C-alpha positions in Angstrom: -44.2 -22.5 -182.8 -42.3 -23.7 -179.7 -39.4 -26.0 -180.3 -39.8 -27.1 -176.6 -43.4 -28.2 -177.3 -42.3 -30.0 -180.4 -39.7 -32.0 -178.4 -42.3 -32.9 -175.8 -44.8 -34.0 -178.4 -42.1 -36.1 -180.0 -41.2 -37.7 -176.7 -44.9 -38.5 -176.0 -45.2 -40.2 -179.3 -42.0 -42.1 -178.7 -43.6 -43.7 -175.6 -46.5 -45.0 -177.6 -45.0 -48.3 -178.9 -41.4 -48.3 -177.6 -42.0 -51.2 -175.2 -43.5 -53.7 -177.6 -41.1 -52.6 -180.4 -38.2 -53.1 -178.0 -39.4 -56.5 -176.9 -39.6 -57.7 -180.5 -36.1 -56.5 -181.5 -34.8 -58.3 -178.4 -36.3 -61.7 -179.3 -33.2 -63.3 -180.8 -31.5 -62.8 -177.4 -34.5 -63.9 -175.3 -35.8 -67.0 -177.1 -32.5 -68.9 -176.5 -33.0 -68.7 -172.7 -36.7 -69.4 -172.2 -38.7 -72.7 -172.6 -41.0 -71.3 -175.3 -38.1 -70.7 -177.7 -39.2 -69.3 -181.1 -42.8 -70.0 -180.4 -42.7 -66.9 -178.2 -43.5 -64.5 -181.2 -46.7 -66.4 -181.8 -47.7 -66.1 -178.1 -46.8 -62.4 -178.2 -49.1 -61.9 -181.2 -52.0 -63.4 -179.3 -51.3 -61.3 -176.2 -51.2 -58.1 -178.2 -54.6 -58.8 -179.8 -56.1 -59.6 -176.3 -54.7 -56.3 -175.2 -57.1 -54.6 -177.7 -59.7 -54.8 -174.9 -58.1 -51.6 -173.6 -58.8 -49.4 -176.7 -62.2 -51.1 -177.1 -63.1 -50.0 -173.6 -61.9 -46.4 -174.2 -63.7 -46.2 -177.6 -67.0 -47.5 -176.1 -66.8 -45.0 -173.3 -66.3 -42.1 -175.7 -69.2 -43.4 -177.8 -71.8 -44.1 -175.1 -70.6 -42.1 -172.1 -68.9 -39.0 -173.6 -67.1 -36.8 -171.1 -67.1 -39.4 -168.3 -63.7 -40.9 -169.0 -60.8 -38.7 -167.8 -58.5 -38.9 -170.7 -55.5 -37.4 -168.9 -55.9 -39.8 -165.9 -56.0 -42.8 -168.3 -52.7 -41.6 -170.0 -51.0 -41.2 -166.6 -52.1 -44.7 -165.7 -50.9 -46.4 -168.9 -47.6 -44.7 -169.0 -46.9 -45.5 -165.4 -47.9 -49.1 -166.0 -45.6 -49.3 -169.0 -42.7 -47.9 -166.9 -43.2 -50.4 -164.1 -43.8 -53.4 -166.4 -40.6 -52.7 -168.4 -38.7 -52.3 -165.1 -40.0 -55.6 -163.8 -39.1 -57.4 -167.0 -35.5 -56.8 -166.3 -35.8 -59.0 -163.1 -38.4 -61.6 -164.1 -38.2 -62.3 -167.8 -36.2 -65.5 -167.3 -38.3 -66.8 -164.4 -40.4 -69.9 -165.1 -43.3 -71.8 -163.4 -44.5 -75.3 -163.9 -47.8 -75.4 -165.7 -49.3 -78.9 -166.2 -45.8 -80.2 -165.6 -44.2 -78.0 -168.3 -42.0 -74.9 -167.5 -43.5 -71.7 -168.8 -42.4 -68.1 -168.7 -45.5 -66.9 -166.9 -44.0 -63.6 -165.6 -42.7 -62.7 -169.1 -46.1 -63.4 -170.7 -48.1 -61.4 -168.0 -45.8 -58.4 -168.2 -46.0 -58.5 -172.0 -49.7 -58.4 -171.8 -49.6 -55.3 -169.6 -47.1 -53.7 -172.0 -49.4 -54.6 -174.9 -52.4 -53.0 -173.2 -50.4 -49.8 -172.6 -49.3 -49.6 -176.2 -52.6 -50.5 -177.8 -54.5 -48.1 -175.5 -52.1 -45.3 -176.4 -53.6 -45.3 -179.9 -57.0 -44.1 -178.6 -55.7 -41.8 -175.9 -52.5 -40.1 -177.1 -53.9 -39.0 -180.4 -57.1 -37.4 -178.9 -54.9 -35.6 -176.3 -53.0 -34.0 -179.2 -56.2 -32.1 -180.0 -55.3 -29.8 -177.2 -52.3 -28.5 -179.1 -52.1 -26.7 -182.4 -52.4 -28.9 -185.5 -48.7 -28.6 -186.4 -47.7 -30.6 -183.4 -49.6 -33.7 -184.6 -46.9 -34.4 -187.2 -44.2 -34.1 -184.6 -46.1 -36.7 -182.5 -46.0 -39.1 -185.4 -42.3 -38.5 -185.7 -42.0 -39.6 -182.1 -44.1 -42.7 -182.9 -41.7 -43.6 -185.7 -38.8 -43.1 -183.3 -40.5 -45.6 -180.9 -39.5 -48.3 -183.5 -36.2 -46.8 -184.6 -34.6 -46.2 -181.2 -34.9 -49.7 -179.8 -33.7 -51.1 -183.1 -30.5 -48.9 -183.0 -29.9 -49.8 -179.3 -30.3 -53.5 -180.2 -27.9 -53.0 -183.1 -25.3 -51.6 -180.7 -26.1 -54.5 -178.3 -25.4 -57.0 -181.1 -28.7 -58.7 -181.0 -29.3 -61.1 -184.0 -25.7 -60.9 -185.3 -25.0 -64.2 -186.9 -21.6 -65.9 -187.4 -21.4 -68.5 -190.1 -19.3 -71.5 -189.1 -18.4 -74.7 -191.0 -20.2 -77.7 -189.7 -19.4 -81.3 -190.5 -22.3 -83.6 -191.3 -21.7 -87.4 -191.5 -24.2 -89.7 -193.3 -24.3 -93.5 -193.2 -26.0 -94.9 -196.3 -25.9 -98.8 -196.6 -22.5 -98.9 -194.9 -21.0 -96.1 -196.9 -20.0 -93.2 -194.7 -20.0 -89.8 -196.4 -18.9 -86.5 -195.0 -20.4 -83.2 -196.0 -19.6 -79.6 -195.0 -22.1 -76.8 -194.6 -22.3 -73.4 -193.1 -24.4 -73.2 -189.9 -25.6 -70.0 -188.3 -24.6 -69.2 -184.7 -25.8 -66.2 -182.8 -23.0 -64.1 -181.4 -23.0 -63.1 -177.7 -24.5 -59.7 -177.0 -22.5 -56.7 -175.9 -24.8 -56.2 -173.0 -27.5 -58.2 -171.4 -31.3 -58.2 -171.9 -31.7 -56.9 -168.4 -29.8 -53.7 -169.4 -32.0 -53.4 -172.5 -35.2 -53.6 -170.4 -33.9 -50.9 -168.0 -33.4 -48.8 -171.1 -37.0 -49.3 -172.1 -38.2 -48.4 -168.6 -36.1 -45.2 -168.8 -37.7 -44.3 -172.2 -41.2 -44.8 -170.7 -40.1 -42.6 -167.7 -39.0 -39.9 -170.2 -42.4 -40.2 -171.9 -44.1 -39.7 -168.5 -42.1 -36.6 -167.8 -42.9 -35.2 -171.2 -46.6 -35.7 -170.6 -46.4 -34.0 -167.2 -44.8 -31.0 -168.9 -47.3 -30.9 -171.7 -50.0 -30.6 -169.1 -48.4 -28.1 -166.7 -45.5 -26.1 -168.3 -46.4 -22.5 -169.0 -44.7 -22.5 -172.4 -47.0 -25.3 -173.6 -50.1 -23.5 -172.4 -49.5 -20.9 -175.0 -49.5 -23.5 -177.7 -52.9 -25.0 -176.9 -55.8 -24.5 -179.2 -58.0 -23.6 -176.2 -55.9 -23.1 -173.1 -58.8 -22.2 -170.8 -61.1 -25.0 -171.8 -59.1 -27.9 -173.2 -61.8 -30.4 -172.3 -64.9 -28.4 -173.1 -67.9 -30.3 -174.3 -70.3 -28.4 -176.5 -73.9 -29.2 -175.7 -76.1 -30.6 -178.4 -78.6 -27.7 -178.2 -75.7 -25.2 -178.7 -74.6 -27.1 -181.8 -78.1 -27.1 -183.2 -78.6 -23.4 -182.5 -75.3 -22.6 -184.1 -76.1 -24.7 -187.2 -79.4 -22.9 -187.6 -77.8 -19.5 -187.3 -75.1 -20.4 -189.9 -77.6 -21.9 -192.4 -78.4 -20.1 -195.6 -81.4 -20.6 -197.9 -79.1 -21.7 -200.7 -78.0 -24.8 -198.7 -80.2 -27.7 -199.4 -81.3 -30.0 -196.6 -80.1 -33.0 -198.6 -76.6 -31.5 -198.8 -76.5 -31.1 -195.0 -77.6 -34.7 -194.4 -75.0 -36.0 -196.9 -72.2 -34.9 -194.6 -70.7 -36.8 -191.7 -72.0 -36.2 -188.2 -68.7 -35.7 -186.4 -66.4 -32.7 -186.5 -66.7 -30.1 -189.2 -68.7 -32.3 -191.5 -66.2 -31.5 -194.3 -66.4 -35.0 -195.7 -69.4 -37.2 -196.8 -70.0 -40.5 -195.2 -68.6 -42.2 -198.3 -65.4 -40.2 -197.9 -65.2 -41.0 -194.2 -65.5 -44.7 -194.9 -62.9 -44.4 -197.6 -60.5 -42.7 -195.2 -61.0 -45.3 -192.5 -60.7 -48.2 -194.9 -57.4 -46.9 -196.1 -56.3 -46.4 -192.5 -57.3 -49.9 -191.5 -55.7 -51.4 -194.6 -52.4 -49.5 -194.2 -52.0 -50.4 -190.5 -52.9 -54.0 -191.1 -50.1 -54.2 -193.7 -47.5 -52.2 -191.7 -48.2 -53.4 -188.2 -49.1 -57.1 -188.7 -49.0 -58.6 -192.2 -45.6 -57.7 -193.5 -43.7 -57.7 -190.2 -44.7 -61.3 -189.7 -42.9 -62.3 -192.9 -39.9 -59.9 -192.8 -37.4 -62.7 -192.0 -38.8 -64.9 -194.7 -38.5 -62.2 -197.3 -35.0 -61.0 -196.3 -33.0 -63.8 -194.8 -32.6 -65.8 -198.1 -30.6 -62.8 -199.4 -28.3 -63.0 -196.4 -28.0 -61.6 -192.8 -26.8 -58.3 -194.1 -29.9 -57.8 -196.2 -32.1 -58.7 -193.2 -30.4 -56.2 -190.9 -30.3 -53.5 -193.6 -34.0 -53.9 -194.4 -35.0 -53.8 -190.6 -32.8 -50.8 -189.9 -33.6 -48.7 -193.0 -37.3 -49.5 -192.6 -37.1 -48.2 -189.0 -35.5 -45.0 -190.3 -38.1 -44.6 -193.0 -40.9 -44.2 -190.5 -39.8 -41.0 -188.8 -38.5 -39.7 -192.1 -42.0 -40.1 -193.6 -43.4 -38.2 -190.7 -40.9 -35.4 -191.2 -41.8 -35.2 -194.8 -45.5 -35.0 -193.9 -44.7 -32.2 -191.4 -43.4 -29.9 -194.2 -45.6 -31.2 -197.0 -49.1 -32.1 -195.5 -51.0 -32.6 -198.8 -54.6 -33.3 -197.7 -55.7 -34.9 -200.9 -58.0 -38.0 -200.8 -56.8 -38.9 -204.3 -53.2 -38.8 -203.2 -54.0 -41.0 -200.2 -55.5 -43.6 -202.6 -52.6 -43.5 -205.0 -50.0 -43.8 -202.3 -51.9 -46.7 -200.7 -52.0 -48.5 -204.0 -48.3 -48.0 -204.6 -47.5 -49.2 -201.0 -49.7 -52.2 -201.5 -48.0 -53.0 -204.8 -44.6 -53.0 -203.0 -46.1 -55.1 -200.2 -47.2 -57.7 -202.8 -43.6 -57.9 -204.1 -42.3 -58.4 -200.5 -45.0 -61.0 -199.8 -44.1 -62.8 -203.0 -40.5 -63.1 -202.0 -41.6 -64.4 -198.6 -43.7 -67.1 -200.3 -40.8 -68.1 -202.5 -38.4 -68.4 -199.6 -35.9 -69.9 -199.3 -35.4 -69.4 -203.1 -36.9 -66.0 -204.0 -36.1 -64.1 -207.2 -32.4 -63.1 -207.7 -31.4 -64.9 -204.5 -27.8 -65.2 -205.5 -27.6 -61.8 -207.1 -26.7 -58.5 -205.4 -29.6 -56.9 -207.4 -32.0 -59.1 -205.4 -30.5 -57.7 -202.1 -30.9 -54.1 -203.4 -34.5 -54.8 -204.5 -35.7 -56.3 -201.2 -34.1 -53.6 -199.1 -35.4 -50.9 -201.4 -38.8 -52.5 -201.3 -39.0 -52.4 -197.5 -37.8 -48.8 -197.4 -40.4 -47.8 -200.1 -43.1 -49.7 -198.3 -42.6 -48.1 -194.9 -41.9 -44.7 -196.3 -45.1 -44.6 -198.5 -47.6 -46.0 -196.1 -46.2 -44.1 -193.0 -46.8 -40.9 -195.0 -50.3 -42.0 -195.7 -50.9 -42.7 -191.9 -49.7 -39.2 -191.0 -51.8 -37.5 -193.6 -54.9 -39.3 -192.4 -54.1 -38.3 -188.8 -53.8 -34.6 -189.9 -57.1 -34.8 -191.8 -59.0 -36.4 -188.9 -57.4 -34.0 -186.4 -59.3 -31.2 -188.1 -62.5 -33.2 -187.7 -62.2 -33.1 -183.9 -61.6 -35.2 -180.8 -64.1 -37.9 -181.7 -62.5 -38.4 -185.1 -59.1 -39.0 -183.5 -60.6 -41.5 -181.0 -62.0 -43.5 -183.9 -58.7 -43.1 -185.8 -57.0 -44.9 -183.0 -59.7 -47.6 -182.8 -59.4 -48.2 -186.6 -55.6 -48.5 -186.3 -56.0 -51.2 -183.8 -58.8 -52.9 -185.8 -56.7 -53.0 -188.9 -53.7 -54.4 -186.9 -56.0 -57.0 -185.3 -57.4 -58.3 -188.6 -53.9 -58.5 -190.1 -52.6 -60.4 -187.1 -55.5 -62.9 -187.1 -55.0 -63.5 -190.8 -51.3 -64.1 -190.7 -51.0 -66.0 -187.4 -52.4 -69.4 -188.7 -50.5 -69.1 -192.0 -47.2 -68.6 -190.2 -47.6 -70.6 -187.1 -49.8 -73.6 -188.0 -49.9 -74.2 -191.7 -46.2 -73.5 -192.3 -47.0 -71.5 -195.4 -43.6 -69.8 -195.2 -40.2 -71.6 -195.1 -37.3 -69.7 -193.4 -34.1 -69.2 -195.4 -30.7 -69.9 -194.1 -28.7 -66.7 -193.5 -25.5 -68.5 -194.2 -26.5 -70.4 -197.3 -28.4 -69.4 -200.4 -27.9 -72.6 -202.3 -31.1 -73.1 -204.4 -29.7 -75.5 -206.9 
């Protein structure tokens, strides 16, 4: 296999979610300078779900007008759009307009919508494009997708985003003429090492690198040798040809009921029950990893201290590409293993959710064992379920182009359901109470 092609596949995967991941890790620096404040994450969640119109359109086109949509052209458009939108954010993210007499960050919200459309649509375009390359390169693509979360997190860590300094604060209380003075630690965000503008330029450069990688994947001669069908990458087999081939390959020992029990896409290796099982696990896993647990990460970690929060975020970001690397060398295509790992990951997610519900006083809050457990839980959660996602991608890759389109659609569907479920719990019903990173007093 070509190392050059592996690098290009990784860079393409890196561009899939780097913009939105980067925007979220930059939030602690952004929210202090815009009128929306910490309500911005809630607005971003809604914009990301509205952006699912992009993958919905692509999926419907593949379903009802197969072969009409030029997949390569769509990828060029969305990567270019992501590059331009990231670049414009550096200039306009602080700009506000009066809406009903209230200042709003309209430019930031509009550009975020475009970035969300780019990243959501990548799920139903990048994966099917990888059908043109040999199966081994799909795992490399998922490594790049994991790096799309790790790289912005590392840059934000260097930038100093979210670093908190705990300072003594004096609080005076007047109770029936008696003045009492109390002291408590207050959290203050430290100034960043470089501005948000520089960070957005970095995101734009990453998208530009992704665009260059995609150009080389299409035109470089070394990549052409790694294609599954270099002469006809977009060939569409006619229905009559498929029917004739199936009739030729039929044997009298194959019962008609056995043929009908198989799925209608790809090789037909799996029954419809197995296909639904695979897609259910895919939706469930992506709902947990993309929406449900990320929305409560601060609630589950901050009560244990700011170090626990940063360790869990960084180590979880490292766990994603690590799981993809493991899947590259150990692609065990077992449906039983998928179920077992999904159950284990869900069990760990229940523990994390439980700690978030108990915030600001979760179990072992004043014990170092509690910090070790919550960081370890986040690592185990991401490592296990990321491995499951890659295995499902490898399985569906063998089922053909249509299977990978539906794979991307189900990924977005699971993320949508998770976001819609968690948004009212976090934003409206105040089901979760944030912990103080400078104080863990639960007496």
